[in-house]
C-alpha positions as CSV (number, residue, x, y, z in Angstrom):
1,M,86.1,58.6,92.9
2,T,87.5,60.9,95.9
3,L,85.7,62.8,97.7
4,L,86.9,66.5,96.1
5,T,85.8,64.2,92.2
6,N,82.1,64.2,93.9
7,K,82.2,67.1,95.3
8,N,84.5,70.1,93.5
9,K,81.3,71.1,91.2
10,E,78.7,71.7,94.5
11,I,82.7,73.4,96.4
12,I,83.1,75.7,93.8
13,E,79.4,76.8,93.0
14,Y,79.0,77.7,97.0
15,L,82.3,79.6,96.4
16,Y,81.2,81.2,93.2
17,T,78.4,82.5,93.7
18,A,78.8,83.5,97.1
19,E,81.6,86.4,95.7
20,R,78.8,86.7,92.9
21,D,76.4,87.6,95.7
22,V,78.5,89.3,97.9
23,R,77.1,86.9,100.8
24,E,79.1,85.1,103.3
25,V,79.1,80.9,104.1
26,I,80.6,78.8,106.2
27,K,83.7,77.5,105.8
28,V,84.3,74.8,103.3
29,T,85.8,72.6,105.8
30,D,83.1,72.5,107.7
31,E,81.5,70.0,105.8
32,Y,84.5,69.0,104.3
33,P,87.1,68.5,106.6
34,E,89.5,65.8,105.0
35,L,90.3,68.1,102.0
36,T,94.1,69.3,101.6
37,V,96.2,71.9,100.7
38,K,96.6,70.0,97.4
39,D,92.8,69.5,96.6
40,A,92.2,73.1,97.4
41,Y,94.2,74.3,94.7
42,E,92.2,71.9,92.3
43,L,89.0,74.0,94.1
44,Q,90.8,77.2,93.1
45,S,91.4,76.3,89.0
46,G,87.9,75.0,89.4
47,L,86.8,79.0,90.6
48,L,89.1,80.2,87.6
49,A,88.1,78.5,85.3
50,R,84.5,79.6,86.8
51,K,85.1,83.2,86.9
52,L,86.6,83.4,83.2
53,A,83.5,81.4,81.6
54,E,80.9,83.3,83.1
55,A,81.5,86.5,84.3
56,G,83.4,87.7,81.8
57,T,86.4,88.3,83.2
58,K,90.3,87.2,82.6
59,T,93.5,86.6,84.1
60,V,96.2,89.2,85.0
61,G,98.5,87.7,87.1
62,V,98.8,86.6,90.7
63,K,98.8,87.3,94.2
64,L,101.0,86.0,97.7
65,G,99.4,85.9,100.9
66,L,101.0,84.3,103.7
67,T,104.2,85.9,103.2
68,S,104.9,86.8,106.6
69,K,106.1,84.8,108.9
70,A,104.4,85.8,111.8
71,K,101.3,85.5,109.6
72,Q,102.5,81.4,109.3
73,V,103.1,80.8,112.3
74,M,99.8,82.1,113.1
75,M,98.4,79.9,110.2
76,G,100.2,77.0,112.0
77,V,101.9,77.3,108.0
78,N,105.9,77.3,106.6
79,E,104.9,78.7,103.6
80,A,103.3,81.4,101.9
81,I,100.1,81.2,99.4
82,Y,98.8,82.1,95.7
83,G,95.7,83.0,94.2
84,Y,95.0,84.5,90.5
85,L,94.2,88.1,89.8
86,H,91.0,88.8,87.5
87,S,90.2,91.8,85.4
88,D,87.7,93.0,87.0
89,M,89.3,93.4,90.6
90,L,91.2,96.1,89.2
91,A,90.6,99.4,90.9
92,F,91.5,102.6,90.2
93,E,92.8,105.9,91.9
94,W,90.6,108.2,90.9
95,E,87.0,105.5,91.2
96,A,86.2,105.2,94.5
97,V,85.3,101.6,95.4
98,C,82.0,100.5,96.2
99,Y,81.5,99.2,99.5
100,S,77.9,97.8,98.6
101,E,80.4,95.5,96.8
102,L,82.3,93.7,99.2
103,I,81.3,91.8,102.2
104,H,83.7,92.6,104.9
105,P,86.8,94.3,103.2
106,K,90.1,95.1,104.7
107,V,93.2,97.0,102.9
108,E,96.7,95.6,103.2
109,P,99.9,97.5,101.5
110,E,102.0,96.1,98.6
111,I,105.1,96.0,96.1
112,A,103.1,95.3,92.9
113,F,105.7,93.9,89.8
114,L,104.9,94.0,86.1
115,L,106.4,91.2,84.3
116,G,108.9,91.9,81.2
117,K,109.4,88.3,79.8
118,D,107.7,84.7,80.3
119,L,108.9,83.2,84.0
120,Q,108.3,79.2,84.1
121,G,110.5,76.9,86.2
122,E,110.7,74.9,89.7
123,N,114.5,76.4,90.2
124,V,113.0,80.3,90.0
125,T,115.4,82.6,92.4
126,E,115.3,85.7,93.1
127,E,117.5,87.1,90.7
128,D,115.3,85.2,87.8
129,V,112.6,87.6,89.0
130,L,114.2,91.0,89.2
131,E,115.6,90.2,85.7
132,A,112.2,89.1,84.3
133,T,110.9,92.7,86.2
134,Q,110.1,95.3,83.7
135,Y,108.8,97.8,86.7
136,V,107.5,97.8,90.4
137,A,104.8,99.9,91.3
138,P,103.2,100.3,95.0
139,A,100.0,99.1,95.2
140,L,97.1,98.7,97.4
141,E,95.2,94.9,97.8
142,V,91.6,94.8,99.2
143,I,91.0,91.3,100.6
144,D,87.3,89.9,101.3
145,S,87.0,87.0,102.5
146,R,83.7,85.4,101.5
147,Y,83.7,83.3,105.1
148,K,81.3,84.4,107.9
149,D,83.8,86.8,110.0
150,F,86.9,86.0,108.4
151,R,87.4,82.7,110.1
152,F,88.5,80.7,107.9
153,T,91.7,77.1,107.9
154,L,94.2,77.8,104.9
155,V,92.7,74.8,103.0
156,D,89.5,77.7,103.2
157,V,91.1,80.6,102.1
158,I,93.3,78.9,99.2
159,A,90.5,77.4,97.5
160,D,88.2,80.9,97.8
161,N,91.3,82.1,96.0
162,C,92.8,84.2,98.7
163,S,90.2,86.4,99.5
164,S,90.8,88.3,96.8
165,A,88.6,91.1,96.0
166,K,90.3,94.4,94.8
167,F,93.8,95.7,93.8
168,V,94.3,99.6,93.2
169,V,98.2,100.1,91.7
170,G,99.6,103.5,92.0
171,S,100.4,105.5,88.9
172,K,104.8,105.9,89.4
173,W,106.2,102.5,87.5
174,V,110.0,102.3,88.2
175,S,112.7,100.1,87.0
176,P,113.7,97.5,89.7
177,S,117.2,98.2,89.8
178,S,116.4,101.7,90.6
179,L,115.8,100.7,94.7
180,D,116.5,98.4,97.1
181,L,113.1,96.1,97.2
182,G,114.7,94.6,100.1
183,N,114.5,96.9,102.8
184,V,111.4,100.1,101.3
185,G,110.1,101.7,104.2
186,M,106.3,102.6,104.1
187,V,103.6,104.2,106.1
188,M,99.5,103.3,105.9
189,S,97.3,105.9,106.8
190,K,93.6,105.9,106.9
191,N,91.7,109.5,107.3
192,G,94.6,111.6,107.7
193,E,96.2,109.2,110.9
194,V,99.2,106.3,110.7
195,A,97.4,102.9,110.8
196,Q,100.5,100.8,109.9
197,T,104.3,100.7,109.3
198,G,106.7,98.7,107.9
199,S,109.2,97.8,105.1
200,S,109.1,95.0,102.3
201,T,111.4,92.8,104.2
202,A,108.4,91.6,105.9
203,V,107.9,89.7,102.8
204,L,110.0,86.8,103.3
205,G,112.8,88.9,103.7
206,H,112.7,90.4,99.7
207,P,109.8,90.7,97.5
208,A,111.1,89.4,94.7
209,T,111.8,85.6,97.4
210,A,108.4,85.6,97.8
211,I,107.5,85.6,93.8
212,A,110.1,83.1,92.5
213,W,108.8,80.7,95.9
214,A,104.5,81.5,93.7
215,V,106.6,80.5,90.3
216,N,108.4,77.5,91.7
217,E,104.9,76.5,93.0
218,L,102.9,76.8,90.0
219,G,106.0,75.4,87.8
220,A,105.3,71.8,89.9
221,R,101.8,72.6,88.6
222,G,103.2,72.7,84.7
223,K,101.7,76.6,84.7
224,G,103.8,79.7,85.0
225,L,103.6,83.8,84.8
226,K,103.9,85.7,81.5
227,K,104.6,88.3,80.1
228,G,102.6,91.7,81.3
229,D,101.4,89.9,84.4
230,I,100.7,91.5,87.6
231,I,102.6,90.5,90.7
232,L,101.4,91.7,94.1
233,S,104.0,90.4,95.9
234,G,102.5,90.3,99.6
235,A,101.6,92.4,102.5
236,I,104.5,94.4,104.1
237,T,102.1,95.0,107.0
238,E,98.4,94.2,108.8
239,A,95.5,94.8,106.5
240,I,93.3,97.7,108.1
241,A,89.1,97.5,108.1
242,F,87.3,100.1,106.0
243,K,84.3,101.4,105.5
244,P,82.3,103.9,103.5
245,G,83.6,107.8,103.5
246,D,87.3,106.3,104.6
247,S,90.5,107.1,101.9
248,V,93.8,105.4,102.4
249,I,96.9,106.1,101.4
250,A,100.6,104.2,101.9
251,N,103.4,106.2,100.7
252,F,106.5,103.8,99.9
253,E,109.8,105.1,99.9
254,G,111.3,106.0,96.3
255,L,108.1,104.5,95.2
256,G,105.8,107.2,95.6
257,S,101.8,106.4,96.7
258,V,98.3,104.6,96.2
259,S,95.3,105.8,97.5
260,M,91.9,104.6,97.7
261,Y,88.7,105.6,98.7
262,C,85.5,104.2,99.7
263,K,82.3,105.0,99.3
């Protein structure tokens, strides 16, 4: 039996209770440096199964991480990562995000894709993604690593479901054919002051390219995406920290805006 087989339940419990109890923990690889990226995705799947079984939630889609070449270089990797979105992560513009439910959150701007049909395979292209997408919308993702001081390796962050916490999707949904998704300008402000500016080209050149990569990776594991799934295609800029009383709004060219308030 491998180290992972012997220890996977212990690690999953460790990460699950850290999220449930809103507490930070030391990264997994401090104790298990032998863990590989393959092991990390197996742990992520186990963590998802635990949440589905015990937290009364369901899977509603996937999210991408490390879609910026700059972030990949910083982490010493050459590809993106993916995690899962659960129904209890969905937040709404008209309801405040509770800081007490989070550890050390940050927020980043993304473009959300809503699939109009199933998408699975190992040779899926950007064109296939766009053809399968019914709508796109502006989104904010709240990331909240359970690891102390937001310090982790690639294996750690994958196992921890890519720091997933909350996400907010804007009310304007448009056809992907109605704008140039490869170059959508974005301005994110906090408390009325500009915090980040960027373009969707930062997401592996095109958000649909990033999603095609994720679908192919899922396909290699015998998995895929379903009609109605939401995909967060990757951060357009660096994430920014926030605290109670802060409001964040991201304005996207051709997509409108999405906002979040923290209490």
